[in-house]
N, C-alpha and C positions, 0 to 999 in steps of 0.2 A: 607395591610394585609402580611405580609412576605410568598412569596408561598412557601419556606422551612420549615416553621412553621411544628411542627407535629401537627397530630391530634389525641391527644389522648381520650383513652375511658375509661382509667383504668378498665378493663373486666378481672377478674379474672374467667380462666375454670378450674373448680375442673375435674380433669381426674380419682377419683375413685368413684364416682358417677355421673351421668346425670344431672347436675345442672343448674340453668338459672338465670345468673345475673343481675338483670336491672340496667341501669346507666342514670345518668341525660344527655340529648339531648346538645351534642357539636354545635354552629353554626359555617359555614365557610362558607369563601367567595364565590361569584358566579366567576368561570370560573377563577379559580387558582389551581397549583398545590396542591397537600395534602398527608401526608406518613399517612397512617391508622396504628396506632401501637396497637397490643392485648397483654397487656402481661399475659402469660400464668403459671399454678403455681398448682403442685397438693394442695390436700386437707389439704397437711399437710406443708404448707407455700413453698416448694423446689420447685423451679423453672422447668419446662419442660425442657425435655434433649435435645441433639443437633439432638435427632433423630427423635425427636417431629413432626409431619406434623400437619397444617392447614389449612381448605379450607373457605373462606368468601362468602357468600351471602348477596346480597344489593339489597331493592325491593325500586320502588317509593310508593308514598302514595297513587297510584291507584294498588297497585299489582302487575305489571308488573315489569323485572329484570333489575336492571343496569348490575349487576355481578352476575353469577349464578356459584356458586362453584367452585370458583378460586382458584389456589393453593397461599399460602403465604410465605413468603421468612421468613426461620428461622435465625433469627438474633445472635443466639448460647450464647445468655443471658436472655433466658427466653420469650422474646418477639418476636412477630413474625408481619411483615409488607406484606403491601399491599399499591401500591403507585394509587394516583387519580389523571389522566392528568386534563387539562382544559375542557374536554370534558366532563368526570366524573361529573363535578361540575357545569356545564353548564345550567341545570336544575335548578328554584328556585322552593322550598318545603322541605318535610319532608322524612327521609328515614329510612328506618329498616332495620337492619344488623343482621346476622346469623355467628358465628362461631364453625365449625366442628372440635375438634381436637382430634388425635390419638398421643399416645406413648406408644409403646410396646401394653401391654395386654389391657391397658387404653384407656379411650374414654371421650369426654365429650364436651357439647354445651351451649354456651352461647349466649347472645342477646345485644345489643346495639342500639342506634339509634343517629342522627344527623340532622343538617337541614342547608340547603344553602341559605342565603341571600344577596341581592345584596352588603353591606358592611361588609357581617360577623359579623353584630352586631343584638341584638333582635327588634322583629318588634318594631315601635316606639307606644307608647302611645297615647290616643284619644289628650291629653294635646298638645303634640308634634303634630301632624296632625293638628290640629286647627292653633297653631301658626306659621308651615311654611304655610298654606292655607292664613292667614290673610298675612303674609309678601308677599306670591308669589301673592297676587292679589294687593298689593301695589306698590311691583315694576313693575307689568305690565301698571296700572295707573300712576305711575311717569313716567315711558318711552314713552308714549303714550302725557302725558301731556305737558314735556319736548320738547318733540319732538313737536310739536304746537307752545310751546313759544320760541322757537329757531327760526322757521320758522318766526313767528311773527315778532321778534325783528331785523331779519336778513334784512327782506323787509325794516322796517322802521331805518334800520342801526344804533341800540344804543345799541348792543349788549356788555355788559361790563363784566369785569373781574369777577363781582360775581357770574354771568349768567354762565360765565363757571366753577366755581369751584360748582356750583349746578349739573352742569351735569355731571363734572368727580365724584363729591360726589357718585351720584344714581349709575352709572359704577361700582362703586368699591362695594360697598352695593350689589350688582347683584352678584359679582364675589364670595364674604364675603358667601352670600345664596347659591350659587352652591356648595361651601368647605361645608358649614357645613349641607347642604340636603344630601351631599354623607355619610356624617358622620353617622346624625343621625335619618335623615328621609330615608334612603335607596328605596327612588320610584325611578325606572328607568324611567319612563314616565315624571315626574319631573324634573330630572335631565338632561333627552334630553331637555326640554324646558327651563329649566335654560341655558344649554350650547347652545343652538339658541338664548336666547335672549342675553346672554353676545356676541356674534357675531354680532347681529342685533347694542347691544348699541354701539358696537365700534366705528360704523358709525355713529347713531344718538344723543350719548354722547359725543363722543370724536372728531370724525372729522368733522365732520358740526359743531359744536360749536366752532372748532377752526378756521375754515373758517370764521364764522360769528364775530369771536373773531378779527380777524385781518381785515376783512372788516371794521368794526364798526369803530379799530383802527386807519385805513389808513383815512378813513373818516373825522375823527374828526382832525386827522392833517391837512390834505388838508384845510378842513374849517379854521381851526385856523391862517392858513397861507393868507388867503384872507383879501383884504384890506375891513376895514368895510364900507365904501362908505360914510366916516363925512370927510369934507375940512375944 
């Protein structure tokens, strides 16, 4: 997700009366920068003036504070900004925010919520989790099976091009699964395992099969050049 993407909450703070505006939660990607933009307007619809002041507090879901009554930047267009850095979005979970605004003799309070997930998307459904679990198990089983297959045929010196294609195809599937997992599953542990499998697979499904194929090809060429022993 773009680090410069604005984190919009569409929160309207009424400065004539102390009002509360509840908004739907926004989801943000873990460990990325974010600009928290809060639009501020009077109950008449007129935007807050350049002399307005807003402070923001943000709490983790356990009640402790990420930010406690910190000043926001008046952008002189009715919006107030507070920048979150990569450390502010490092912890996964739900966050509750509160904004306090003063403009002359008027003041108001507004509330907002947001969530931080691994990939910046909603948590996956049960169906997606089951699908990726099955795919994950298939990949692991396939890597182990093809490794044993490659070693056996390397010993037999009969590893052919079709066997090489099988191995390379499984490696590409593993790489594709990692990309899809980051986008749709958003599970940091699974992503780390898939990255590890990509590294291991580079040896077991690319380097080793190529060596086995070359060995078998050289031996096949050597044997074809040997006399058949008939006179």
